[in-house]
LUMLUMKE-618177 format. One record per residue (C-alpha): residue number from 1; residue in one letter; x, y, z. Coordinates in steps of 0.5 Angstrom, whole numbers, plus 500, padded with zeros to 3 digits. Layout:
residues N
     n   res    px    py    pz
   NUM     A     X     Y     Z
...
***
This chain:
residues 761
     n   res    px    py    pz
     1     M   500   500   500
     2     D   506   505   501
     3     E   507   505   494
     4     L   500   508   493
     5     T   500   513   499
     6     S   504   518   501
     7     P   504   523   507
     8     V   498   528   507
     9     R   500   534   503
    10     K   501   541   506
    11     Q   495   544   502
    12     H   490   538   504
    13     Q   492   537   511
    14     F   487   537   517
    15     D   486   536   524
    16     V   487   529   525
    17     G   485   529   532
    18     K   478   533   530
    19     L   477   527   525
    20     Q   478   522   530
    21     R   473   525   535
    22     Y   468   525   530
    23     L   469   518   528
    24     S   469   515   535
    25     N   462   518   536
    26     K   460   515   529
    27     I   464   508   528
    28     N   468   507   535
    29     V   475   509   531
    30     N   481   510   535
    31     A   488   511   535
    32     L   488   514   528
    33     T   493   515   522
    34     V   492   518   516
    35     R   496   518   509
    36     Q   494   521   502
    37     Y   493   517   496
    38     S   498   519   491
    39     F   495   519   484
    40     G   489   522   481
    41     Q   483   524   485
    42     S   480   531   483
    43     N   477   529   490
    44     P   483   528   495
    45     T   483   521   498
    46     F   486   519   504
    47     L   487   512   507
    48     L   485   512   515
    49     Q   488   506   519
    50     T   487   504   526
    51     P   490   498   530
    52     S   484   493   527
    53     K   481   496   521
    54     S   482   501   515
    55     Y   478   506   512
    56     V   478   511   506
    57     L   476   518   506
    58     R   474   522   500
    59     K   473   530   501
    60     K   472   536   497
    61     P   479   540   495
    62     P   480   546   499
    63     G   479   553   496
    64     E   475   556   490
    65     L   472   550   486
    66     L   468   550   479
    67     P   461   550   479
    68     G   458   543   480
    69     A   464   539   481
    70     H   467   535   487
    71     K   460   533   489
    72     V   462   528   494
    73     D   454   527   496
    74     R   453   524   490
    75     E   458   519   490
    76     Y   456   517   497
    77     H   449   516   495
    78     V   450   512   488
    79     Q   455   507   492
    80     K   450   506   498
    81     A   445   504   492
    82     L   450   500   489
    83     F   453   496   495
    84     A   446   494   497
    85     A   444   491   490
    86     G   451   487   491
    87     F   455   491   486
    88     P   462   491   487
    89     V   463   498   491
    90     P   467   499   497
    91     Q   461   500   503
    92     P   460   507   504
    93     L   459   508   512
    94     L   457   515   513
    95     H   457   522   510
    96     C   459   528   513
    97     T   457   535   511
    98     D   460   539   517
    99     V   466   543   514
   100     D   468   544   521
   101     V   471   537   522
   102     V   476   536   516
   103     G   475   543   513
   104     T   470   541   507
   105     E   464   536   506
   106     F   467   528   506
   107     Y   464   521   506
   108     L   467   515   509
   109     M   467   508   506
   110     E   470   501   508
   111     H   477   500   505
   112     V   478   494   500
   113     K   484   490   500
   114     G   487   488   493
   115     R   491   490   487
   116     I   490   497   483
   117     F   494   498   477
   118     R   496   505   476
   119     D   499   503   469
   120     L   494   501   464
   121     R   499   497   460
   122     L   500   492   466
   123     P   508   491   466
   124     G   510   485   470
   125     L   504   481   468
   126     S   504   475   463
   127     P   500   476   457
   128     A   495   471   460
   129     E   494   475   466
   130     R   493   482   462
   131     T   488   479   458
   132     A   484   476   464
   133     L   484   483   467
   134     Y   481   487   461
   135     V   476   482   460
   136     A   474   482   467
   137     A   474   490   467
   138     V   469   490   461
   139     E   465   484   464
   140     L   464   489   470
   141     L   462   495   465
   142     A   457   491   462
   143     K   454   489   468
   144     L   454   496   471
   145     H   450   498   464
   146     S   445   492   465
   147     L   443   494   472
   148     H   435   497   473
   149     L   435   504   475
   150     T   428   503   478
   151     S   431   497   483
   152     L   437   501   485
   153     D   432   507   486
   154     L   436   512   482
   155     D   431   514   477
   156     R   432   521   479
   157     Y   440   520   480
   158     G   441   524   473
   159     R   437   527   467
   160     G   437   521   463
   161     S   436   522   455
   162     G   440   527   451
   163     Y   446   525   455
   164     C   451   527   449
   165     K   449   534   448
   166     R   449   535   456
   167     Q   456   532   456
   168     V   459   537   451
   169     S   456   543   454
   170     T   458   541   461
   171     W   465   540   459
   172     T   466   546   454
   173     R   464   550   460
   174     Q   468   546   465
   175     Y   474   547   460
   176     T   472   554   459
   177     A   472   556   466
   178     A   479   553   468
   179     A   483   555   461
   180     H   489   558   462
   181     R   490   560   455
   182     D   486   559   448
   183     I   487   553   445
   184     P   484   553   438
   185     A   483   545   437
   186     M   479   545   444
   187     N   474   550   441
   188     E   474   546   434
   189     L   473   540   438
   190     S   467   543   442
   191     D   464   545   435
   192     W   465   539   432
   193     L   462   535   437
   194     L   455   539   438
   195     R   455   538   430
   196     N   455   531   430
   197     L   451   529   436
   198     P   448   522   435
   199     A   441   522   432
   200     D   438   517   438
   201     D   441   519   445
   202     D   435   516   449
   203     E   438   509   452
   204     V   439   511   459
   205     T   443   507   464
   206     L   447   508   470
   207     V   454   511   467
   208     H   460   511   471
   209     G   463   517   468
   210     D   471   515   469
   211     F   471   508   468
   212     R   478   506   467
   213     L   482   500   469
   214     D   486   504   475
   215     N   479   505   478
   216     L   478   498   479
   217     I   481   494   485
   218     F   482   487   483
   219     H   483   481   488
   220     P   490   479   490
   221     T   491   473   486
   222     E   485   472   481
   223     A   482   476   475
   224     R   476   478   479
   225     V   474   486   481
   226     M   473   487   488
   227     A   471   494   487
   228     L   470   500   482
   229     L   472   506   485
   230     D   471   514   484
   231     W   464   515   482
   232     E   465   523   482
   233     L   463   523   475
   234     S   457   518   475
   235     T   450   520   473
   236     T   445   517   468
   237     G   445   517   461
   238     Q   448   513   454
   239     P   452   507   456
   240     L   457   508   450
   241     A   460   514   453
   242     D   463   509   459
   243     L   465   504   454
   244     A   469   509   449
   245     Y   472   512   455
   246     F   475   505   457
   247     L   477   504   450
   248     M   480   511   449
   249     P   487   509   451
   250     H   487   504   445
   251     Y   487   510   440
   252     W   493   514   444
   253     P   499   515   439
   254     R   505   512   441
   255     D   508   519   442
   256     L   503   522   446
   257     Q   505   522   453
   258     V   499   524   457
   259     V   502   522   464
   260     S   506   516   464
   261     T   501   511   467
   262     L   496   513   461
   263     G   501   511   455
   264     S   499   508   449
   265     L   496   500   449
   266     K   498   499   442
   267     G   502   493   441
   268     I   502   491   448
   269     E   502   483   448
   270     G   496   480   452
   271     I   491   486   452
   272     P   485   485   448
   273     S   484   489   442
   274     V   478   494   441
   275     E   474   489   437
   276     D   475   483   442
   277     L   473   488   448
   278     V   467   491   444
   279     S   465   483   442
   280     I   465   481   450
   281     Y   461   487   452
   282     R   456   486   447
   283     Q   455   479   449
   284     C   455   480   456
   285     R   449   485   454
   286     G   446   481   449
   287     I   447   487   444
   288     T   447   484   437
   289     S   448   491   433
   290     S   454   494   432
   291     F   456   501   434
   292     P   457   505   428
   293     Q   458   512   432
   294     L   463   510   437
   295     N   468   515   434
   296     F   463   520   436
   297     Y   464   517   443
   298     L   471   516   443
   299     A   472   524   441
   300     L   467   526   447
   301     S   471   521   451
   302     V   478   525   449
   303     F   475   532   450
   304     K   473   530   457
   305     M   480   527   458
   306     A   482   534   456
   307     G   477   538   460
   308     I   479   534   466
   309     A   487   535   465
   310     Q   485   543   464
   311     G   482   542   471
   312     I   487   539   474
   313     Y   492   544   471
   314     A   488   550   474
   315     R   488   547   481
   316     H   495   546   480
   317     L   496   554   479
   318     L   491   555   485
   319     G   495   551   489
   320     N   490   546   491
   321     A   491   540   486
   322     S   490   533   489
   323     A   495   530   484
   324     P   503   531   485
   325     N   504   531   478
   326     A   499   536   476
   327     E   503   541   473
   328     Q   504   535   467
   329     F   497   536   465
   330     G   497   543   462
   331     Q   501   540   456
   332     C   497   535   455
   333     V   490   539   453
   334     E   492   541   446
   335     P   495   534   444
   336     L   489   531   446
   337     A   484   535   443
   338     T   488   534   436
   339     V   487   526   437
   340     A   480   527   439
   341     L   479   531   432
   342     Q   482   525   428
   343     L   478   520   432
   344     G   471   524   430
   345     E   473   525   423
   346     G   473   518   421
   347     S   480   515   423
   348     F   476   510   428
   349     T   471   505   425
   350     D   466   500   429
   351     P   469   494   430
   352     G   463   491   427
   353     E   465   494   420
   354     D   471   493   416
   355     G   476   498   417
   356     L   479   498   410
   357     F   472   501   407
   358     L   471   507   411
   359     H   464   510   409
   360     T   463   517   410
   361     A   461   521   417
   362     K   454   522   413
   363     G   454   515   412
   364     R   455   513   419
   365     A   450   517   422
   366     V   444   515   417
   367     L   446   508   418
   368     Q   445   509   426
   369     Q   439   512   424
   370     V   437   506   420
   371     K   439   501   425
   372     D   435   505   431
   373     F   429   505   426
   374     M   429   498   425
   375     R   430   496   432
   376     K   424   501   434
   377     H   419   500   429
   378     V   421   495   423
   379     L   422   489   427
   380     P   417   490   432
   381     A   412   490   426
   382     Q   414   483   423
   383     K   409   479   427
   384     E   403   484   425
   385     V   405   484   417
   386     E   406   476   418
   387     Q   399   476   420
   388     Y   396   480   415
   389     Y   399   475   409
   390     T   396   469   413
   391     Q   389   472   414
   392     H   389   474   407
   393     A   392   468   404
   394     Q   386   467   399
   395     S   384   474   398
   396     P   386   479   393
   397     Q   387   484   399
   398     R   394   480   399
   399     W   397   484   393
   400     H   395   490   397
   401     T   400   493   402
   402     P   398   492   410
   403     R   397   499   413
   404     V   402   498   418
   405     M   407   498   413
   406     E   404   504   410
   407     D   405   507   417
   408     L   412   505   417
   409     K   414   508   410
   410     L   411   515   412
   411     R   415   515   419
   412     A   421   513   415
   413     R   420   519   410
   414     E   419   524   415
   415     A   425   521   418
   416     G   429   523   412
   417     L   430   515   411
   418     W   428   515   404
   419     N   431   513   397
   420     L   437   512   401
   421     F   440   507   395
   422     L   440   513   390
   423     P   446   517   391
   424     A   443   523   387
   425     A   437   523   392
   426     S   441   521   399
   427     G   448   524   398
   428     L   451   517   400
   429     S   456   513   396
   430     Q   455   506   394
   431     L   459   504   400
   432     D   455   508   405
   433     Y   449   504   402
   434     A   452   497   402
   435     Y   452   498   410
   436     I   445   500   410
   437     A   443   495   405
   438     E   446   489   410
   439     E   442   492   416
   440     T   435   492   412
   441     G   437   485   410
   442     R   435   482   417
   443     C   428   483   415
   444     L   425   481   408
   445     F   420   487   408
   446     A   425   493   411
   447     P   427   495   404
   448     D   420   497   402
   449     V   419   501   408
   450     F   425   506   406
   451     N   423   506   399
   452     C   429   502   397
   453     Q   426   495   395
   454     A   427   491   388
   455     P   426   492   383
   456     D   424   499   384
   457     T   431   501   386
   458     G   433   499   379
   459     N   428   502   375
   460     M   429   508   379
   461     E   436   508   377
   462     V   435   507   370
   463     L   430   513   369
   464     H   435   517   373
   465     M   441   515   369
   466     F   437   514   362
   467     G   430   517   362
   468     T   428   523   358
   469     E   425   529   362
   470     E   418   527   361
   471     Q   419   520   363
   472     K   422   522   369
   473     R   416   527   371
   474     R   411   522   369
   475     W   414   515   372
   476     L   421   517   376
   477     D   418   522   381
   478     P   412   518   383
   479     L   416   512   384
   480     L   421   517   388
   481     R   415   519   392
   482     G   413   512   394
   483     E   406   513   390
   484     I   407   508   385
   485     C   411   501   384
   486     S   414   498   378
   487     C   416   492   375
   488     F   422   489   371
   489     C   420   484   365
   490     M   426   481   362
   491     T   426   473   363
   492     E   421   469   359
   493     P   418   462   359
   494     D   420   459   352
   495     V   427   461   352
   496     A   433   460   356
   497     S   434   466   359
   498     S   440   465   362
   499     D   443   468   355
   500     A   439   474   355
   501     T   440   475   348
   502     N   435   469   347
   503     M   429   474   349
   504     E   424   473   343
   505     C   419   479   346
   506     T   418   483   340
   507     L   418   491   339
   508     H   416   494   332
   509     R   415   501   330
   510     D   408   503   327
   511     G   408   510   326
   512     G   409   514   332
   513     D   408   508   336
   514     Y   411   501   338
   515     I   407   495   338
   516     I   410   489   343
   517     N   408   482   343
   518     G   411   476   348
   519     K   411   473   354
   520     K   415   475   360
   521     W   415   471   367
   522     W   418   472   374
   523     S   416   479   374
   524     S   417   481   381
   525     G   413   486   384
   526     A   408   486   378
   527     G   402   484   383
   528     K   402   490   387
   529     A   396   494   387
   530     N   400   500   386
   531     C   404   497   380
   532     K   403   502   375
   533     V   409   501   370
   534     A   413   496   367
   535     I   420   496   364
   536     V   420   491   359
   537     M   426   488   355
   538     C   424   487   348
   539     R   428   485   341
   540     S   427   490   336
   541     S   425   488   329
   542     S   429   493   326
   543     K   435   491   329
   544     E   436   484   326
   545     S   443   486   323
   546     S   446   489   329
   547     S   450   485   334
   548     R   447   480   339
   549     H   448   485   344
   550     G   445   491   340
   551     Q   438   488   338
   552     H   434   489   344
   553     T   431   495   347
   554     M   428   497   354
   555     V   421   501   354
   556     L   416   503   359
   557     V   409   500   359
   558     P   404   503   363
   559     M   400   497   367
   560     E   393   499   365
   561     T   395   499   357
   562     A   390   494   353
   563     G   394   488   352
   564     V   398   487   358
   565     K   395   481   362
   566     L   397   478   369
   567     V   397   471   368
   568     R   399   468   374
   569     P   403   469   380
   570     L   409   464   380
   571     T   411   461   387
   572     V   418   460   390
   573     F   418   453   394
   574     G   410   454   394
   575     Q   410   461   397
   576     D   407   466   392
   577     D   412   472   395
   578     A   406   477   396
   579     I   410   481   401
   580     H   414   483   395
   581     G   408   483   390
   582     G   409   476   387
   583     H   413   474   381
   584     F   408   474   375
   585     E   408   471   368
   586     V   406   477   364
   587     H   403   477   357
   588     F   404   482   352
   589     E   399   482   346
   590     N   399   487   341
   591     V   401   492   347
   592     R   401   499   343
   593     V   406   505   347
   594     P   408   511   344
   595     A   415   512   341
   596     A   417   517   347
   597     N   416   511   352
   598     I   423   508   349
   599     I   429   509   354
   600     L   435   512   351
   601     G   434   509   344
   602     E   433   503   340
   603     G   438   497   341
   604     R   441   500   347
   605     G   437   495   352
   606     F   444   491   354
   607     E   447   498   355
   608     I   442   500   360
   609     A   442   493   363
   610     Q   449   494   365
   611     G   448   500   368
   612     R   442   498   372
   613     L   444   491   374
   614     G   451   493   378
   615     P   448   497   384
   616     G   442   493   384
   617     R   446   486   385
   618     L   451   490   390
   619     H   444   491   394
   620     H   442   484   393
   621     C   449   482   396
   622     M   449   486   402
   623     R   442   484   404
   624     A   444   477   403
   625     V   450   479   408
   626     G   445   482   413
   627     L   440   476   412
   628     A   446   471   414
   629     E   448   475   420
   630     F   441   474   422
   631     A   441   467   421
   632     L   447   466   425
   633     E   444   469   431
   634     L   438   464   430
   635     L   443   458   430
   636     C   447   461   436
   637     Q   441   462   440
   638     R   438   455   438
   639     A   445   452   440
   640     A   445   455   446
   641     N   438   453   448
   642     R   437   446   446
   643     Q   441   440   449
   644     T   442   433   446
   645     F   446   427   449
   646     G   447   431   455
   647     K   450   437   452
   648     K   448   443   449
   649     L   448   443   441
   650     Y   454   448   441
   651     Q   458   443   445
   652     H   458   438   439
   653     E   464   439   435
   654     V   460   439   429
   655     V   455   445   431
   656     A   461   449   433
   657     H   465   448   427
   658     W   458   450   423
   659     I   458   456   427
   660     A   465   458   426
   661     E   465   456   418
   662     C   459   461   418
   663     R   462   467   421
   664     L   468   466   416
   665     M   463   466   410
   666     I   460   472   412
   667     D   466   476   414
   668     Q   469   474   407
   669     T   463   476   403
   670     R   462   482   407
   671     L   469   484   405
   672     L   468   482   398
   673     T   462   486   397
   674     L   465   492   400
   675     Q   470   492   395
   676     A   465   492   390
   677     A   462   498   393
   678     H   468   501   393
   679     A   470   499   386
   680     L   463   502   384
   681     D   464   508   387
   682     T   471   510   385
   683     G   471   507   378
   684     G   464   506   376
   685     V   460   500   373
   686     R   465   498   368
   687     A   471   498   373
   688     A   467   494   378
   689     R   464   488   373
   690     K   469   483   376
   691     Q   468   484   383
   692     I   460   485   382
   693     A   460   478   378
   694     M   464   475   384
   695     I   460   477   389
   696     K   453   475   386
   697     V   456   468   386
   698     A   459   469   393
   699     A   453   472   397
   700     A   448   467   394
   701     R   452   461   396
   702     M   454   464   403
   703     A   447   466   405
   704     C   444   459   402
   705     Q   450   455   406
   706     V   449   459   413
   707     V   441   459   413
   708     D   442   451   411
   709     C   446   450   417
   710     A   441   454   421
   711     V   435   450   419
   712     Q   439   443   421
   713     V   440   446   428
   714     Y   433   447   428
   715     G   431   441   426
   716     A   424   440   423
   717     A   422   446   426
   718     G   427   450   421
   719     L   422   447   415
   720     S   416   450   418
   721     A   413   457   418
   722     D   414   458   426
   723     F   421   460   424
   724     P   423   465   419
   725     L   429   460   416
   726     A   425   457   411
   727     Q   423   463   408
   728     M   430   466   408
   729     Y   432   460   405
   730     A   427   461   399
   731     Y   430   468   398
   732     A   437   466   399
   733     R   436   460   394
   734     T   433   465   389
   735     L   439   469   389
   736     R   443   464   385
   737     L   438   465   379
   738     A   436   472   380
   739     D   440   477   375
   740     G   443   471   372
   741     P   445   464   375
   742     D   452   463   378
   743     E   455   459   372
   744     V   454   466   368
   745     H   457   470   373
   746     L   463   465   374
   747     S   464   465   366
   748     S   464   472   367
   749     V   469   472   372
   750     A   474   467   368
   751     H   474   471   362
   752     L   475   478   366
   753     E   481   474   370
   754     L   484   471   364
   755     R   484   478   361
   756     D   487   481   367
   757     Q   492   476   367
   758     L   494   475   360
   759     S   495   483   360
   760     K   501   482   364
   761     L   505   478   359
***
């Protein structure tokens, strides 16, 4: 203990005899000796020892104090509530407001014996010990954030939601009040934080406010936390602020010396990575979503650290600092602000995402909004949507959109979460939207809620890129507003449509019109009651002498046009997929449309198709990744809850290996798809052709395999409608044929790979 304490410093001395007399009347204390803890504590902390027992006293510092700081009464109150609930804190014994005893208000608690590690790098310990201690710490943090405020009687301990804005304002005020000189980086950081506040800041838990490894007392020999100390900054609010504060030292540049004990954790063997710590935290709290705005909380944490450093230095100038090394902190403020700005402006990526493909700040913010909207509104509505289609299984009503989905669409549009797939409308890149598409893949109807459903997305892209002003006014604008839907008619029942040049649906000129004749099928969305227009791929009779890829034309056909006939909805594994408007066989019998309905020009159908299918395939693939993530979650839940032959399912090696293989496949596919999105953003559709062909094969195969493993773990239940796996499998298996079968894409990949390889010779 001697290395952690020192004789009481001159500026903090008080009358020990007076304290002893006060305590003897309260807890029968005598023969008291006092030493001061050497490190930290804006509230001076003292070790009180008697012949039989030890205590710890925390008091306000002497002299003039910053408004709202050093509230030892709050520390006492929260520790009392936590100790009563069995959470590891020192037992608080008494709170004294009589400033005549030691010169300020104070409280007393039991002394907890154990290990305190002042150097977060844990020198002298083995890598295994370091790992165990950090894991124990993050598990305790998750336990703290899982406590119920009502059961602790701490509902009114803080002000709840809106925590981030309050924190930025509080620490801006604290910094300004303590600043000894103007530091532009701190002003810039404060402004950045206010401009980038999380859109959804309504999660409220107990927040420690200064959760660091050196505020924990560990068991003398075990990796077990005996007590969490220093509750001065505790309140109620956003728990991610605590997590980010704990992770903060992982992001120090190696040359940034805050103080010797808070050096960079980069490259220290045994200290878990941010990814591992976040994963453990999520697992302990049962959280499945990622933390895309953790960069904001990291920047806020460093801002707070800079504000604390400024306050410590200000107390040094006043002569009442608790820390003996307080003078060092003045030189830390500006470097900390610089680090925080770098973190906030994108150098951090959430461990749940791929750090190689960074989406924009706007992309991260919109993704968080989508995740919150999904959690609050879309996922809870799944049962009601399912009941609607069950109830109307034999009714024409099943081709109408249920009221609950219309309400969700209205909410999404009002929230600005609308047409996110289209860069010109959303301001998002394809890479930005790839992350969003993954999230919406967790629910089969979620893309519709955000007006991002196929085939409308592809059709809107076609009209946006190639449509005339009149075509855009008549069809694109109402599609973008969500007032109508559309379908895409390409595949035909009478030819092998894997070779699209086989298509026989004809288009021939008749004066100022064109006449269409032919059969199409698998026209997704054609059954929707508000499907008002089809984009139809036809062979132009006037283009017989052109190349095989110059004979086809795309034309807009209003669905109410005479001769357009919805013949039947095709089924996918016995299901009509009415939730997506079905997949219809559509016949065109002498359908007459004006020449103005031709898109881009005769013979340019394949040129349009290349532009249409690139982004659309990307969106499908990322939705497949999201679907696979959900399937893996279901698999793990079942494996953890069911038992066979005396063991949990996951304890059987074959199931454990399935889980591992699924994780490998999902992450590999995500990386490949993000690479394709990046290529699409930077080089366009033509430059991304090979990557898009690759992901089209990889994503569909992967999703099928992951869902199949989940079905196997669920047994016969996985085949039923009691769980979503059968429907998920139907979707995943369809992807291996939709927009071209695997074999066509493999041939394209081989052709492009050979071209690239031979060009090196």
